[in-house]
All heavy atoms as an XYZ file, in Angstrom:
776
protein
N     106.475     72.946     90.227
C     107.133     73.956     89.452
C     107.046     75.281     90.204
O     106.002     75.634     90.736
C     106.474     74.072     88.080
C     107.058     75.148     87.223
S     106.502     75.083     85.531
C     107.668     73.899     84.900
N     108.177     76.016     90.251
C     108.241     77.297     90.950
C     108.604     78.417     89.990
O     109.362     78.223     89.058
C     109.299     77.257     92.055
C     108.940     76.420     93.242
C     110.002     76.556     94.310
C     109.674     75.658     95.485
N     110.695     75.790     96.541
N     108.065     79.587     90.302
C     108.362     80.799     89.561
C     108.728     81.876     90.573
O     108.010     82.073     91.553
C     107.144     81.266     88.753
C     106.693     80.275     87.726
C     105.788     79.275     88.054
C     107.188     80.329     86.439
C     105.377     78.354     87.108
C     106.781     79.416     85.488
C     105.880     78.420     85.821
N     109.846     82.562     90.353
C     110.227     83.684     91.203
C     110.293     84.935     90.335
O     110.838     84.913     89.231
C     111.574     83.445     91.872
C     111.934     84.543     92.849
C     113.175     84.265     93.664
O     113.683     83.129     93.648
O     113.636     85.212     94.326
N     109.741     86.026     90.846
C     109.676     87.261     90.078
C     109.476     88.439     91.026
O     109.163     88.250     92.202
C     108.517     87.196     89.064
C     107.180     86.913     89.702
C     106.337     87.956     90.060
C     106.771     85.607     89.938
C     105.103     87.694     90.659
C     105.537     85.333     90.522
C     104.710     86.390     90.878
N     109.681     89.631     90.510
C     109.376     90.854     91.235
C     108.132     91.469     90.611
O     107.983     91.464     89.378
C     110.540     91.835     91.167
C     111.734     91.385     91.969
C     112.796     92.452     92.063
O     112.765     93.437     91.287
O     113.682     92.293     92.922
N     107.250     91.983     91.474
C     106.013     92.564     90.969
C     105.525     93.659     91.911
O     105.785     93.631     93.112
C     104.935     91.483     90.838
N     104.806     94.597     91.323
C     104.220     95.694     92.092
C     102.870     95.284     92.661
O     102.043     94.688     91.959
C     104.043     96.913     91.187
C     103.478     98.115     91.901
C     103.359     99.337     91.010
O     103.887     99.309     89.877
O     102.740    100.314     91.447
N     102.626     95.617     93.916
C     101.323     95.381     94.530
C     100.347     96.445     94.044
O     100.712     97.625     93.933
C     101.417     95.445     96.055
C     101.973     94.198     96.745
C     103.482     94.143     96.631
C     101.539     94.145     98.175
N      99.112     96.021     93.742
C      98.088     96.949     93.273
C      96.745     96.570     93.876
O      96.521     95.430     94.264
C      98.015     96.993     91.751
C      97.883     95.639     91.088
C      98.888     94.795     90.757
C      96.671     94.988     90.703
N      98.387     93.656     90.179
C      97.025     93.751     90.133
C      95.323     95.319     90.782
C      96.070     92.842     89.655
C      94.376     94.427     90.299
C      94.758     93.204     89.742
N      95.874     97.553     93.967
C      94.538     97.349     94.541
C      93.538     97.147     93.415
O      93.516     97.906     92.445
C      94.130     98.541     95.422
C      95.082     98.636     96.626
C      92.681     98.398     95.891
C      94.850     99.844     97.491
N      92.718     96.124     93.561
C      91.662     95.838     92.588
C      90.624     96.946     92.674
O      89.965     97.127     93.686
C      91.066     94.480     92.886
C      90.027     94.010     91.927
C      89.889     94.351     90.620
C      88.972     93.089     92.206
N      88.824     93.698     90.056
C      88.233     92.915     91.014
C      88.580     92.391     93.334
C      87.137     92.080     90.941
C      87.488     91.550     93.254
C      86.780     91.397     92.064
N      90.485     97.696     91.602
C      89.599     98.859     91.580
C      88.142     98.509     91.891
O      87.448     99.291     92.529
C      89.690     99.574     90.233
C      91.023    100.233     89.989
C      91.344    101.343     90.978
O      90.429    102.074     91.413
O      92.525    101.483     91.324
N      87.678     97.361     91.442
C      86.279     96.984     91.666
C      85.983     96.765     93.149
O      84.839     96.870     93.570
C      85.930     95.731     90.870
N      86.995     96.432     93.934
C      86.806     96.177     95.363
C      87.713     97.081     96.197
O      88.199     96.697     97.247
C      87.109     94.709     95.686
C      86.229     93.699     95.008
C      84.799     93.742     95.512
N      84.672     93.439     96.902
C      84.312     92.272     97.405
N      84.054     91.266     96.615
N      84.203     92.102     98.694
N      87.954     98.289     95.724
C      88.881     99.218     96.369
C      88.552     99.432     97.849
O      89.445     99.513     98.681
C      88.878    100.541     95.624
C      89.996    101.460     96.025
C      90.074    102.637     95.048
N      91.237    103.434     95.321
C      92.460    103.162     94.896
N      92.682    102.102     94.181
N      93.456    103.955     95.194
N      87.272     99.504     98.187
C      86.889     99.748     99.582
C      87.279     98.581    100.483
O      87.472     98.757    101.679
C      85.391    100.018     99.691
O      84.661     98.875     99.288
N      87.408     97.379     99.897
C      87.801     96.205    100.673
C      89.312     96.025    100.716
O      89.814     95.162    101.413
C      87.183     94.929    100.086
C      85.674     94.917    100.201
O      85.131     95.652    101.044
O      85.047     94.169     99.442
N      90.037     96.845     99.925
C      91.500     96.785     99.899
C      92.033     95.437     99.417
O      93.026     94.940     99.937
C      92.081     97.120    101.273
C      93.071     98.235    101.208
O      93.243     98.864    100.175
N      93.724     98.498    102.313
N      91.407     94.836     98.419
C      91.911     93.596     97.841
C      93.169     93.936     97.060
O      93.123     94.698     96.091
C      90.861     92.975     96.927
C      89.743     92.314     97.660
C      88.993     92.838     98.670
C      89.248     91.002     97.450
N      88.058     91.939     99.088
C      88.193     90.794     98.347
C      89.597     89.990     96.570
C      87.480     89.602     98.406
C      88.879     88.806     96.619
C      87.844     88.612     97.516
N      94.291     93.388     97.490
C      95.581     93.731     96.912
C      96.156     92.526     96.193
O      96.094     91.405     96.702
C      96.537     94.220     98.017
O      95.906     95.302     98.716
C      97.856     94.682     97.453
N      96.732     92.763     95.009
C      97.221     91.690     94.153
C      98.605     92.020     93.621
O      99.038     93.169     93.647
C      96.302     91.523     92.927
C      94.943     91.010     93.238
C      93.941     91.876     93.657
C      94.637     89.664     93.107
C      92.674     91.413     93.933
C      93.375     89.193     93.377
C      92.387     90.068     93.797
N      99.269     90.985     93.081
C     100.400     91.152     92.179
C     100.053     90.383     90.916
O      99.272     89.434     90.944
C     101.756     90.661     92.758
C     102.156     91.481     93.967
C     101.735     89.194     93.071
N     100.625     90.821     89.805
C     100.405     90.154     88.522
C     101.638     89.329     88.194
O     102.766     89.831     88.274
C     100.164     91.204     87.431
C      99.759     90.616     86.092
C      99.347     91.697     85.097
N      98.426     92.693     85.615
C      97.107     92.510     85.777
N      96.564     91.356     85.461
N      96.348     93.474     86.246
N     101.433     88.063     87.849
C     102.548     87.228     87.424
C     103.037     87.690     86.063
O     102.248     88.213     85.264
C     102.136     85.755     87.345
C     102.136     84.977     88.671
C     101.034     85.424     89.599
C     102.058     83.494     88.403
N     104.314     87.483     85.767
C     104.822     87.859     84.438
C     104.070     87.104     83.333
O     103.634     85.961     83.532
C     106.290     87.419     84.486
C     106.628     87.338     85.937
C     105.352     86.943     86.630
N     103.946     87.741     82.189
C     103.218     87.142     81.064
C     103.844     85.803     80.670
O     103.130     84.817     80.439
C     103.172     88.114     79.864
C     102.630     87.426     78.619
C     102.345     89.338     80.204
N     105.176     85.731     80.616
C     105.844     84.484     80.210
C     105.516     83.348     81.173
O     105.211     82.231     80.752
C     107.362     84.682     80.131
C     107.813     85.717     79.124
C     107.706     87.154     79.660
O     107.594     87.374     80.888
O     107.705     88.066     78.823
N     105.566     83.631     82.469
C     105.231     82.609     83.467
C     103.762     82.226     83.349
O     103.403     81.046     83.430
C     105.538     83.113     84.874
N     102.904     83.209     83.131
C     101.466     82.941     82.996
C     101.173     82.048     81.804
O     100.335     81.141     81.882
C     100.697     84.256     82.881
O     100.795     84.993     84.072
N     101.869     82.294     80.693
C     101.666     81.458     79.510
C     102.113     80.023     79.773
O     101.439     79.069     79.381
C     102.419     82.049     78.319
C     101.787     83.318     77.797
C     102.619     84.033     76.747
O     103.801     83.657     76.528
O     102.088     84.998     76.147
N     103.244     79.868     80.461
C     103.730     78.530     80.794
C     102.760     77.817     81.736
O     102.444     76.643     81.549
C     105.119     78.629     81.433
C     105.790     77.296     81.623
C     107.225     77.420     82.092
O     107.809     78.527     82.009
O     107.769     76.401     82.542
N     102.256     78.536     82.725
C     101.291     77.957     83.661
C     100.016     77.577     82.918
O      99.457     76.495     83.136
C     100.994     78.936     84.808
C     102.237     79.102     85.691
C      99.799     78.473     85.633
C     102.168     80.268     86.660
N      99.544     78.443     82.041
C      98.332     78.167     81.268
C      98.486     76.879     80.466
O      97.576     76.046     80.406
C      98.016     79.345     80.351
C      96.795     79.133     79.528
N      96.837     78.600     78.261
C      95.495     79.371     79.804
C      95.615     78.516     77.783
N      94.778     78.986     78.698
N      99.649     76.698     79.836
C      99.902     75.493     79.047
C      99.912     74.248     79.934
O      99.380     73.198     79.560
C     101.220     75.598     78.288
C     101.169     76.631     77.161
O     100.048     77.056     76.792
O     102.248     77.020     76.681
N     100.504     74.353     81.118
C     100.549     73.221     82.052
C      99.172     72.873     82.590
O      98.880     71.716     82.876
C     101.462     73.547     83.244
C     102.948     73.552     82.984
C     103.676     74.127     84.193
C     103.440     72.145     82.696
N      98.332     73.884     82.746
C      97.036     73.709     83.400
C      95.906     73.444     82.419
O      94.741     73.607     82.767
C      96.717     74.951     84.226
N      96.235     73.048     81.211
C      95.191     72.798     80.209
C      94.195     71.777     80.749
O      94.560     70.832     81.425
C      95.822     72.300     78.917
N      92.938     72.018     80.482
C      91.881     71.118     80.937
C      91.029     71.783     82.005
O      91.222     72.951     82.335
N      90.072     71.047     82.560
C      89.157     71.611     83.556
C      89.902     72.116     84.795
O      90.823     71.471     85.270
C      88.240     70.439     83.920
C      88.435     69.428     82.853
C      89.791     69.658     82.273
N      89.496     73.277     85.291
C      90.108     73.876     86.470
C      89.039     74.180     87.497
O      87.843     74.097     87.227
C      90.839     75.174     86.109
C      91.957     75.050     85.115
C      93.065     74.059     85.386
N      93.508     73.966     86.754
C      94.145     72.903     87.244
N      94.401     71.871     86.492
N      94.521     72.879     88.482
N      89.478     74.611     88.645
C      88.580     75.009     89.724
C      87.869     76.305     89.358
O      88.082     76.867     88.298
C      89.402     75.178     91.002
C      90.067     73.879     91.426
C      91.036     74.036     92.565
N      90.460     74.831     93.635
C      91.165     75.529     94.489
N      92.454     75.561     94.412
N      90.584     76.221     95.430
N      87.046     76.813     90.281
C      86.271     78.020     90.060
C      87.081     79.186     89.526
O      88.201     79.416     89.972
N      86.534     79.872     88.549
C      87.144     81.042     87.908
C      88.472     80.718     87.237
O      89.279     81.600     86.977
C      87.346     82.193     88.903
C      86.088     82.649     89.573
C      85.842     82.312     90.892
C      85.144     83.388     88.885
C      84.671     82.724     91.518
C      83.983     83.808     89.501
C      83.741     83.466     90.823
N      88.746     79.434     86.992
C      90.011     79.041     86.371
C      91.192     79.090     87.317
O      92.345     79.125     86.898
N      90.909     79.085     88.634
C      91.966     79.239     89.631
C      92.853     78.002     89.734
O      92.452     76.895     89.397
C      91.358     79.546     91.003
O      90.611     78.435     91.473
N      94.073     78.235     90.208
C      95.043     77.167     90.437
C      95.602     77.317     91.844
O      95.950     78.429     92.270
C      96.201     77.266     89.436
C      95.838     77.144     87.967
C      97.037     77.532     87.101
C      95.418     75.725     87.671
N      95.718     76.187     92.559
C      96.269     76.227     93.926
C      97.778     76.423     93.884
O      98.467     75.794     93.076
C      95.938     74.929     94.668
C      94.483     74.807     95.035
C      94.098     73.495     95.707
N      95.165     72.685     96.252
C      95.623     72.740     97.519
N      95.103     73.598     98.363
N      96.584     71.945     97.921
N      98.270     77.293     94.785
C      99.694     77.600     94.840
C     100.151     77.794     96.288
O      99.340     78.073     97.173
C     100.041     78.876     94.036
C      99.791     78.683     92.548
C      99.287     80.092     94.553
N     101.445     77.642     96.477
C     102.109     78.050     97.717
C     102.929     79.277     97.362
O     103.672     79.271     96.379
C     103.015     76.956     98.261
C     103.774     77.375     99.513
C     104.626     76.246    100.085
N     103.761     75.183    100.606
C     103.651     73.960    100.065
N     104.350     73.631     98.995
N     102.855     73.067    100.594
N     102.798     80.326     98.162
C     103.449     81.606     97.863
C     104.391     81.974     98.996
O     104.084     81.749    100.168
C     102.392     82.717     97.693
C     103.050     84.055     97.402
C     101.402     82.361     96.610
N     105.516     82.569     98.618
C     106.436     83.124     99.608
C     106.793     84.543     99.205
O     107.151     84.799     98.051
C     107.722     82.278     99.715
O     107.363     80.936    100.048
C     108.660     82.830    100.767
N     106.648     85.441    100.161
C     107.117     86.817    100.041
C     107.872     87.094    101.336
O     107.285     87.022    102.423
C     105.976     87.827     99.858
C     105.219     87.587     98.543
C     106.507     89.252     99.925
C     104.033     88.510     98.316
N     109.157     87.385    101.216
C     109.962     87.600    102.421
C     109.953     86.365    103.293
O     110.179     85.249    102.819
N     109.627     86.541    104.579
C     109.578     85.425    105.523
C     108.185     84.802    105.604
O     107.966     83.868    106.379
C     110.017     85.903    106.907
N     107.245     85.298    104.818
C     105.853     84.826    104.871
C     105.568     83.829    103.755
O     105.883     84.093    102.594
C     104.886     86.008    104.736
O     105.096     86.945    105.766
N     104.956     82.701    104.114
C     104.498     81.701    103.134
C     103.056     81.345    103.452
O     102.673     81.276    104.626
C     105.355     80.439    103.197
O     106.650     80.692    102.732
N     102.265     81.111    102.411
C     100.881     80.731    102.614
C     100.347     80.022    101.377
O     100.935     80.079    100.316
C     100.032     81.950    102.964
C      99.734     82.906    101.860
C      98.575     83.018    101.148
C     100.598     83.928    101.328
N      98.668     84.022    100.212
C      99.898     84.593    100.301
C     101.904     84.330    101.606
C     100.457     85.632     99.572
C     102.459     85.368    100.864
C     101.740     86.009     99.872
N      99.221     79.331    101.564
C      98.526     78.655    100.473
C      97.389     79.538     99.999
O      96.671     80.129    100.802
C      97.967     77.309    100.937
C      98.986     76.288    101.425
C      98.279     75.044    101.944
C      99.960     75.923    100.330
N      97.239     79.637     98.683
C      96.175     80.448     98.098
C      95.943     79.954     96.679
O      96.340     78.839     96.332
C      96.534     81.958     98.146
O      95.386     82.718     97.759
C      97.725     82.286     97.286
N      95.317     80.767     95.861
C      95.094     80.449     94.453
C      95.491     81.638     93.601
O      95.448     82.778     94.058
C      93.615     80.120     94.201
O      93.235     78.947     94.889
N      95.868     81.345     92.360
C      96.062     82.391     91.363
C      94.895     82.307     90.391
O      94.290     81.255     90.226
C      97.419     82.274     90.638
C      97.601     80.900     89.986
C      98.559     82.591     91.602
C      98.874     80.773     89.143
N      94.597     83.445     89.758
C      93.423     83.538     88.892
C      93.824     84.165     87.559
O      94.594     85.128     87.540
C      92.354     84.424     89.544
C      91.907     83.926     90.882
C      92.581     84.307     92.037
C      90.830     83.076     90.997
C      92.187     83.851     93.281
C      90.422     82.606     92.230
C      91.102     82.994     93.379
N      93.283     83.652     86.442
C      93.566     84.282     85.155
C      92.839     85.617     85.060
O      91.731     85.767     85.559
C      93.017     83.282     84.141
C      91.962     82.512     84.872
C      92.386     82.499     86.314
N      93.523     86.584     84.440
C      92.872     87.879     84.260
C      93.783     88.860     83.553
O      94.924     89.047     83.953
N      93.296     89.463     82.492
C      94.049     90.495     81.804
C      95.319     90.010     81.134
O      96.304     90.737     81.091
N      95.335     88.773     80.637
C      96.499     88.255     79.927
C      97.565     87.643     80.810
O      98.595     87.193     80.315
N      97.342     87.636     82.126
C      98.298     87.030     83.057
C      97.541     86.581     84.306
O      96.433     87.054     84.567
C      99.382     88.019     83.440
N      98.135     85.688     85.046
C      97.528     85.288     86.318
C      97.756     86.379     87.345
O      98.763     87.092     87.310
C      98.133     83.970     86.819
C      97.582     82.761     86.120
C      98.199     82.263     84.991
C      96.434     82.130     86.586
C      97.698     81.148     84.333
C      95.927     81.016     85.937
C      96.555     80.527     84.813
O      96.051     79.438     84.167
N      96.807     86.520     88.262
C      96.947     87.457     89.371
C      96.900     86.681     90.680
O      96.263     85.632     90.787
C      95.865     88.562     89.342
C      96.031     89.439     88.123
C      94.471     87.979     89.412
N      97.595     87.224     91.665
C      97.757     86.588     92.960
C      97.318     87.553     94.052
O      97.874     88.650     94.161
C      99.240     86.232     93.164
C      99.705     85.921     94.569
C      99.182     84.567     95.018
C     101.216     85.956     94.640
N      96.331     87.160     94.864
C      95.953     88.022     95.990
C      97.017     87.954     97.081
O      97.543     86.889     97.383
C      94.626     87.424     96.467
C      94.651     86.000     96.018
C      95.500     85.956     94.775
N      97.334     89.115     97.655
C      98.295     89.180     98.760
C      97.513     89.623     99.989
O      97.083     90.780    100.082
C      99.447     90.156     98.456
C     100.437     90.189     99.626
C     100.150     89.757     97.162
N      97.327     88.702    100.924
C      96.452     88.995    102.052
C      97.058     90.019    103.013
O      98.268     90.225    103.058
C      96.041     87.714    102.766
C      97.144     86.865    103.302
C      96.558     85.554    103.782
C      97.579     84.741    104.547
N      96.963     83.559    105.118
N      96.171     90.645    103.732
C      96.536     91.742    104.640
C      97.595     91.335    105.655
O      98.537     92.099    105.912
C      95.288     92.235    105.364
C      95.551     93.434    106.254
C      94.270     93.960    106.820
N      93.390     94.207    105.687
C      92.107     94.487    105.783
N      91.525     94.568    106.940
N      91.374     94.694    104.708
N      97.472     90.137    106.226
C      98.444     89.690    107.237
C      99.858     89.629    106.658
O     100.830     89.985    107.330
C      98.042     88.325    107.791
N      99.974     89.225    105.410
C     101.282     89.164    104.756
C     101.785     90.580    104.481
O     102.953     90.892    104.734
C     101.218     88.348    103.446
C     102.511     88.476    102.654
C     100.894     86.894    103.752
N     100.921     91.440    103.974
C     101.338     92.817    103.708
C     101.824     93.491    104.985
O     102.836     94.202    104.975
C     100.197     93.614    103.077
C      99.793     93.085    101.703
C      98.863     94.013    100.959
N      97.801     94.623    101.718
C      96.569     94.125    101.852
N      96.250     92.963    101.288
N      95.657     94.785    102.529
N     101.131     93.237    106.075
C     101.527     93.827    107.360
C     102.855     93.234    107.837
O     103.763     93.971    108.225
C     100.431     93.593    108.401
C     100.716     94.238    109.723
C      99.567     94.077    110.683
C      99.909     94.747    112.006
N      98.823     94.598    112.977
N     102.980     91.910    107.792
C     104.204     91.245    108.263
C     105.421     91.658    107.449
O     106.536     91.758    107.980
C     104.030     89.724    108.212
N     105.224     91.901    106.151
C     106.339     92.234    105.257
C     106.450     93.742    105.001
O     107.268     94.160    104.191
C     106.196     91.473    103.938
C     106.178     89.965    104.101
C     107.422     89.410    104.780
O     108.528     89.973    104.585
O     107.298     88.411    105.513
N     105.598     94.533    105.683
C     105.603     95.994    105.558
C     105.466     96.419    104.094
O     106.271     97.184    103.572
C     106.866     96.585    106.181
C     106.767     98.087    106.383
O     105.635     98.596    106.541
O     107.817     98.762    106.356
N     104.420     95.905    103.440
C     104.155     96.194    102.031
C     102.832     96.928    101.869
O     101.865     96.637    102.578
C     104.097     94.895    101.221
C     105.391     94.118    101.086
C     105.126     92.749    100.500
C     106.385     94.890    100.228
N     102.802     97.846    100.919
C     101.584     98.573    100.560
C     101.449     98.575     99.045
O     102.414     98.279     98.327
C     101.654    100.029    101.043
C     101.576    100.146    102.555
O     100.658     99.553    103.141
O     102.441    100.836    103.130
N     100.277     98.948     98.563
C     100.077     99.095     97.117
C     101.133    100.045     96.572
O     101.460    101.055     97.196
C      98.681     99.622     96.831
N     101.711     99.675     95.440
C     102.766    100.462     94.823
C     104.160     99.959     95.149
O     105.116    100.274     94.447
N     104.289     99.160     96.214
C     105.590     98.580     96.559
C     105.908     97.418     95.630
O     105.009     96.777     95.077
C     105.601     98.073     98.003
C     105.553     99.186     99.031
O     105.828    100.352     98.668
O     105.221     98.887    100.199
N     107.199     97.132     95.472
C     107.661     96.001     94.678
C     108.065     94.887     95.635
O     108.810     95.115     96.594
C     108.876     96.379     93.799
C     108.551     97.578     92.904
C     109.359     95.173     92.995
C     107.505     97.324     91.850
N     107.567     93.677     95.379
C     107.888     92.518     96.213
C     108.529     91.432     95.368
O     108.205     91.282     94.185
C     106.619     91.971     96.868
N     109.431     90.672     95.981
C     109.957     89.467     95.363
C     109.044     88.327     95.765
O     108.823     88.104     96.969
C     111.406     89.197     95.811
O     112.212     90.301     95.419
C     111.943     87.919     95.178
N     108.477     87.648     94.787
C     107.438     86.651     94.997
C     107.887     85.315     94.443
O     108.415     85.236     93.334
C     106.129     87.075     94.290
C     105.010     86.076     94.527
C     105.711     88.488     94.689
N     107.680     84.244     95.218
C     107.868     82.894     94.722
C     106.524     82.204     94.734
O     105.825     82.194     95.764
C     108.869     82.094     95.595
O     110.115     82.789     95.610
C     109.072     80.687     95.048
N     106.124     81.663     93.589
C     104.863     80.945     93.438
C     105.196     79.504     93.054
O     105.888     79.259     92.063
C     103.984     81.586     92.341
C     102.755     80.725     92.057
C     103.566     82.995     92.752
N     104.707     78.559     93.851
C     104.879     77.139     93.563
C     103.524     76.536     93.229
O     102.594     76.600     94.032
C     105.483     76.426     94.775
C     105.663     74.949     94.568
C     106.182     74.229     95.799
O     106.414     74.877     96.837
O     106.359     72.998     95.718
N     103.424     75.960     92.037
C     102.178     75.311     91.634
C     101.974     74.036     92.438
O     102.905     73.261     92.612
C     102.215     74.963     90.155
C     102.387     76.127     89.192
C     102.470     75.596     87.760
C     101.268     77.135     89.322
N     100.765     73.815     92.904
C     100.417     72.599     93.627
C      99.505     71.737     92.759
O      98.924     72.216     91.789
C      99.708     72.958     94.941
C     100.503     73.858     95.892
C      99.660     74.190     97.116
C     101.816     73.208     96.303
N      99.396     70.483     93.104
C      98.492     69.553     92.399
C      98.905     69.292     90.956
O      98.068     69.029     90.098
C      97.050     70.063     92.430
C      96.528     70.275     93.843
O      97.012     69.560     94.758
O      95.668     71.130     94.036
N     100.205     69.382     90.635
C     100.668     69.062     89.301
C     101.604     67.885     89.380
O     102.355     67.705     90.264
C     101.397     70.254     88.666
C     100.442     71.273     88.127
C      99.977     72.291     88.934
C     100.001     71.215     86.837
C      99.094     73.224     88.456
C      99.110     72.155     86.325
C      98.666     73.156     87.153
């Protein structure tokens, strides 16, 4: 299952010095994913995904938090796609292992 959406990049305040940057999945998509993922999950409730932003694709996990899943956007992708916190990105998230 794939979800495509636009989201703003933001820095996790608790790890601001490390520059951990995320996007938040839409609430509707998060609710649908939550329903699909019912049952035991990996650490912190994470789910494995394949992500595409621009020409960059990578494997990572999404994590529940604040009423929606959040997705870390690694530095190499931000650099390759010329993205910074506050920018809006078009994101495709594909659930794996379903």
